[in-house]
N, CA, C and O of each residue as an XYZ file, in Angstrom:
404
protein
N      97.865     11.481     94.009
C      98.750     10.294     93.759
C      97.956      8.997     93.534
O      97.114      8.610     94.344
N      98.255      8.348     92.413
C      97.585      7.019     92.192
C      98.509      6.042     91.945
O      99.577      6.341     91.412
N      98.212      4.739     92.307
C      98.998      3.661     92.146
C      98.358      2.346     91.536
O      97.189      2.045     91.782
N      99.099      1.653     90.809
C      98.651      0.338     90.144
C      98.637     -0.751     91.183
O      99.645     -1.064     91.817
N      97.493     -1.302     91.330
C      97.361     -2.375     92.276
C      96.839     -3.686     91.377
O      95.980     -3.639     90.496
N      97.462     -4.683     91.753
C      97.126     -6.105     91.115
C      95.946     -6.762     91.824
O      95.399     -6.280     92.816
N      95.567     -8.015     91.169
C      94.325     -8.597     91.826
C      94.487     -9.028     93.297
O      93.507     -9.206     94.021
N      95.579     -9.166     93.656
C      95.796     -9.546     95.219
C      96.055     -8.299     95.931
O      96.695     -8.342     96.982
N      95.631     -7.213     95.475
C      95.462     -5.802     95.985
C      97.046     -5.306     96.609
O      97.206     -4.598     97.604
N      97.993     -5.805     95.857
C      99.431     -5.466     96.105
C      99.879     -4.232     95.163
O      99.873     -4.314     93.935
N     100.218     -3.223     95.789
C     100.547     -2.005     95.117
C     101.892     -2.157     94.609
O     102.735     -2.543     95.418
N     102.289     -1.899     93.284
C     103.565     -2.135     92.737
C     104.033     -1.066     91.868
O     105.187     -1.133     91.444
N     103.191      0.035     91.507
C     103.605      0.925     90.607
C     102.990      2.286     90.736
O     101.773      2.369     90.566
N     103.668      3.341     91.012
C     103.109      4.608     91.210
C     102.728      4.997     89.720
O     103.494      4.849     88.768
N     101.490      5.494     89.646
C     101.148      5.989     88.259
C     101.336      7.368     87.960
O     101.771      7.737     86.869
N     100.972      8.292     89.056
C     101.039      9.803     88.696
C      99.609     10.375     89.243
O      98.861      9.751     89.995
N      99.417     11.456     88.811
C      98.296     12.266     89.022
C      97.245     12.268     87.848
O      97.526     11.840     86.728
N      95.943     12.813     88.206
C      94.908     13.042     87.271
C      94.722     11.860     86.332
O      94.754     12.122     85.130
N      94.526     10.543     86.718
C      94.426      9.578     85.869
C      93.028      9.671     85.068
O      92.013     10.034     85.663
N      93.006      9.338     83.723
C      91.976      9.412     82.815
C      91.829      8.208     82.030
O      92.743      7.953     81.244
N      90.686      7.297     82.113
C      90.603      6.150     81.394
C      90.261      6.537     79.901
O      89.559      7.509     79.623
N      90.857      5.634     78.903
C      90.588      5.998     77.594
C      89.065      5.498     77.366
O      88.598      4.576     78.033
N      88.397      6.118     76.462
C      86.887      5.869     76.359
C      86.732      4.485     75.573
O      85.577      4.067     75.491
N      87.733      3.726     74.988
C      87.418      2.607     74.297
C      88.497      1.412     74.584
O      88.211      0.244     74.323
N      89.554      1.731     75.050
C      90.504      0.704     75.335
C      91.243      0.678     76.579
O      90.809      1.429     77.452
N      92.374     -0.094     76.887
C      92.801     -0.328     78.255
C      93.998      0.848     78.493
O      94.830      0.689     79.387
N      94.011      1.935     77.697
C      95.094      2.886     78.173
C      94.609      3.947     79.175
O      93.474      4.422     79.153
N      95.434      4.229     79.929
C      95.081      5.204     81.069
C      96.004      6.432     80.817
O      97.208      6.294     80.601
N      95.409      7.581     80.855
C      96.316      8.739     80.579
C      96.665      9.386     82.021
O      95.761      9.610     82.827
N      97.967      9.665     82.296
C      98.452     10.239     83.657
C      99.287     11.296     83.443
O      99.905     11.420     82.386
N      99.374     12.174     84.468
C     100.479     13.120     84.464
C     101.331     12.581     85.406
O     100.870     12.268     86.504
N     102.607     12.408     85.131
C     103.714     11.695     85.910
C     104.016     12.806     86.910
O     103.563     13.949     86.856
N     104.908     12.276     87.903
C     105.386     13.154     88.962
C     106.349     14.143     88.475
O     106.501     15.189     89.107
N     107.046     13.893     87.353
C     107.867     14.914     86.701
C     107.146     15.715     85.726
O     107.771     16.352     84.879
N     105.784     15.731     85.788
C     104.944     16.575     84.864
C     105.010     16.333     83.437
O     104.799     17.223     82.613
N     105.352     14.922     83.082
C     105.110     14.516     81.685
C     103.670     13.859     81.622
O     103.092     13.352     82.583
N     103.186     13.955     80.312
C     101.886     13.230     80.097
C     102.386     11.821     79.583
O     103.313     11.660     78.789
N     101.640     10.849     80.151
C     102.050      9.446     79.662
C     100.768      8.666     79.452
O      99.724      8.904     80.059
N     100.914      7.794     78.620
C      99.767      6.664     78.648
C     100.326      5.512     79.245
O     101.508      5.215     79.072
N      99.503      4.802     79.982
C      99.762      3.399     80.563
C      98.771      2.339     80.100
O      97.558      2.429     80.287
N      99.312      1.438     79.547
C      98.364      0.396     79.095
C      98.034     -0.660     80.260
O      98.966     -1.397     80.583
N      97.124     -0.771     80.753
C      96.524     -1.532     81.699
C      96.634     -3.085     81.421
O      96.825     -3.887     82.335
N      96.512     -3.421     80.211
C      96.795     -4.901     79.985
C      98.122     -5.390     79.867
O      98.390     -6.522     80.269
N      99.154     -4.502     79.255
C     100.438     -5.062     79.075
C     101.376     -4.372     79.796
O     102.541     -4.768     79.829
N     100.965     -3.249     80.460
C     102.029     -2.606     81.300
C     102.909     -1.495     80.589
O     103.688     -0.773     81.211
N     102.729     -1.443     79.398
C     103.436     -0.447     78.527
C     103.147      1.032     78.856
O     102.007      1.485     78.957
N     104.354      1.790     79.025
C     104.154      3.076     79.194
C     104.636      3.845     78.000
O     105.585      3.426     77.338
N     103.988      5.001     77.694
C     104.386      5.779     76.463
C     104.340      7.276     76.906
O     103.284      7.806     77.252
N     105.587      7.961     76.879
C     105.559      9.373     77.235
C     105.238     10.147     76.036
O     105.864      9.953     74.994
N     104.103     11.195     76.137
C     103.689     11.962     75.035
C     104.477     13.161     74.900
O     104.984     13.740     75.861
N     104.582     13.552     73.624
C     105.352     14.880     73.233
C     104.383     15.974     73.685
O     103.578     16.387     72.851
N     104.377     16.483     74.914
C     103.778     17.402     75.328
C     104.446     18.535     76.126
O     103.935     19.080     77.105
N     105.648     18.826     75.595
C     106.420     20.077     76.246
C     105.985     21.220     75.588
O     106.080     21.295     74.363
N     105.512     22.130     76.267
C     104.902     23.447     75.728
C     106.006     24.511     75.967
O     106.205     25.342     75.082
N     106.727     24.536     77.094
C     107.760     25.420     77.362
C     108.548     25.030     78.612
O     107.989     24.410     79.517
N     109.794     25.369     78.675
C     110.710     24.977     79.679
C     110.179     25.658     81.076
O     110.574     25.179     82.139
N     109.417     26.610     81.069
C     108.891     27.308     82.203
C     107.405     27.333     82.427
O     106.775     28.311     82.833
N     106.855     26.025     82.085
C     105.438     25.886     82.272
C     105.095     24.450     82.891
O     105.809     23.458     82.739
N     104.123     24.479     83.475
C     103.636     23.237     84.201
C     102.309     22.725     83.482
O     101.305     23.431     83.385
N     102.396     21.541     83.030
C     101.237     20.801     82.451
C     100.225     20.391     83.527
O     100.607     20.099     84.660
N      99.071     20.373     83.211
C      97.951     19.771     84.171
C      96.604     19.385     83.446
O      96.337     19.600     82.264
N      95.892     18.835     84.291
C      94.467     18.590     83.886
C      94.228     17.864     82.374
O      93.528     18.353     81.488
N      94.920     16.671     82.288
C      94.741     15.998     80.892
C      93.532     15.305     80.832
O      93.068     14.783     81.846
N      92.867     15.234     79.541
C      91.529     14.624     79.405
C      91.620     14.151     77.970
O      92.136     14.788     77.051
N      91.000     12.836     77.880
C      90.889     12.321     76.479
C      89.625     12.950     75.815
O      88.594     13.253     76.415
N      89.870     13.099     74.474
C      88.630     13.452     73.623
C      87.528     12.242     73.654
O      87.818     11.081     73.944
N      86.388     12.639     73.353
C      85.401     11.571     73.317
C      85.739     10.406     72.315
O      85.261      9.288     72.512
N      86.535     10.652     71.277
C      86.658      9.612     70.271
C      87.911      8.918     70.738
O      88.128      7.829     70.206
N      88.856      9.386     71.716
C      89.915      8.682     72.058
C      91.078      8.914     71.458
O      92.126      8.413     71.865
N      91.000      9.728     70.393
C      92.224     10.158     69.569
C      93.056     11.434     69.923
O      94.141     11.689     69.401
N      92.443     12.203     70.856
C      93.201     13.336     71.083
C      93.324     13.533     72.718
O      92.609     12.906     73.499
N      94.208     14.376     73.086
C      94.305     14.708     74.464
C      94.441     16.198     74.638
O      95.345     16.840     74.103
N      93.461     16.751     75.445
C      93.549     18.195     75.773
C      94.205     18.221     77.224
O      94.002     17.391     78.110
N      94.974     19.262     77.288
C      95.629     19.689     78.803
C      95.873     21.015     78.840
O      95.840     21.704     77.821
N      96.146     21.496     80.051
C      96.457     22.926     80.297
C      97.942     23.131     80.545
O      98.645     22.212     80.964
N      98.410     24.339     80.284
C      99.863     24.592     80.515
C      99.927     26.035     80.953
O      99.452     26.942     80.269
N     100.578     26.239     82.213
C     100.541     27.610     82.927
C     102.019     27.885     83.207
O     102.838     26.997     83.447
N     102.279     29.140     83.158
C     103.742     29.593     83.501
C     103.912     29.221     85.056
O     103.014     29.298     85.895
N     105.205     28.811     85.277
C     105.565     28.497     86.749
C     105.298     29.560     87.812
O     105.061     29.282     88.987
N     105.353     30.761     87.330
C     105.111     31.720     88.311
C     103.824     31.907     88.810
O     103.592     32.565     89.824
N     103.022     31.377     88.166
C     101.444     31.502     88.571
C     100.910     30.071     89.051
O      99.726     29.995     89.378
N     101.698     28.968     89.108
C     101.308     27.725     89.510
C     100.983     27.781     90.938
O     101.825     28.208     91.728
N      99.747     27.357     91.363
C      99.553     27.448     92.757
C      98.703     28.604     93.182
O      98.243     28.690     94.321
N      98.511     29.458     92.275
C      97.929     30.616     92.557
C      96.715     30.666     91.582
O      96.793     30.002     90.548
N      95.585     31.413     91.837
C      94.509     31.565     90.979
C      95.034     32.600     89.763
O      95.247     33.804     89.903
N      95.177     31.859     88.606
C      95.803     32.573     87.465
C      94.820     33.678     86.824
O      93.636     33.445     86.585
N      95.426     34.852     86.589
C      94.577     35.874     85.858
C      93.973     35.345     84.612
O      94.287     34.231     84.193
N      93.091     36.129     83.988
C      92.569     35.612     82.646
C      93.620     35.552     81.682
O      94.499     36.406     81.560
N      93.493     34.457     80.962
C      94.457     34.079     79.989
C      95.812     33.591     80.232
O      96.634     33.345     79.348
N      96.020     33.445     81.713
C      97.506     32.852     82.083
C      97.548     31.431     81.724
O      98.674     31.022     81.440
N      96.662     30.643     81.673
C      96.781     29.241     81.324
C      96.336     29.029     79.781
O      95.443     29.720     79.291
N      96.933     28.153     79.140
C      96.644     27.811     77.846
C      96.151     26.405     77.705
O      96.547     25.519     78.462
N      95.246     26.183     76.695
C      94.852     24.794     76.491
C      95.686     24.332     75.167
O      95.937     25.069     74.213
N      96.069     22.954     75.303
C      96.756     22.336     74.217
C      96.080     21.328     73.944
O      95.373     20.812     74.810
N      96.168     20.764     72.501
C      95.650     19.438     72.174
C      96.710     18.713     71.311
O      97.363     19.260     70.423
N      96.803     17.391     71.686
C      97.669     16.549     71.073
C      96.771     15.754     70.151
O      95.778     15.187     70.607
N      97.058     15.701     68.989
C      96.251     14.919     68.025
C      96.862     13.566     67.659
O      98.084     13.471     67.548
N      96.059     12.514     67.466
C      96.481     11.171     67.007
C      97.362     10.494     67.983
O      98.441      9.969     67.708
N      96.754     10.560     69.257
C      97.592      9.887     70.356
C      97.514      8.450     70.225
O      98.464      7.710     70.478
N      96.262      8.015     69.788
C      96.222      6.522     69.705
C      95.759      6.289     68.258
O      94.969      7.088     67.755
N      96.222      5.216     67.555
C      95.930      4.862     66.311
C      94.793      3.847     66.220
O      94.422      3.433     65.121
């Protein structure tokens, strides 16, 4: 779990899990506590929930920016295997395109 801390080291906003800095700008990619992928702009505080719902019975995880910062790759696994070592092919990789313009 990660939190946003201001310059006086005051903690004021829980961000979520698996934070990833954008390669070129001030956007942080996080997996929220309710399992949504979000970008959080560290300059202006704006949050943007990404359209990354793969299935009602899946859990998303491990989001990463592409090297050019325009795409996000993440995994999605059925809820019945979350927390266990998944068998081959149980997790899927998804790519969101044109996340930032």
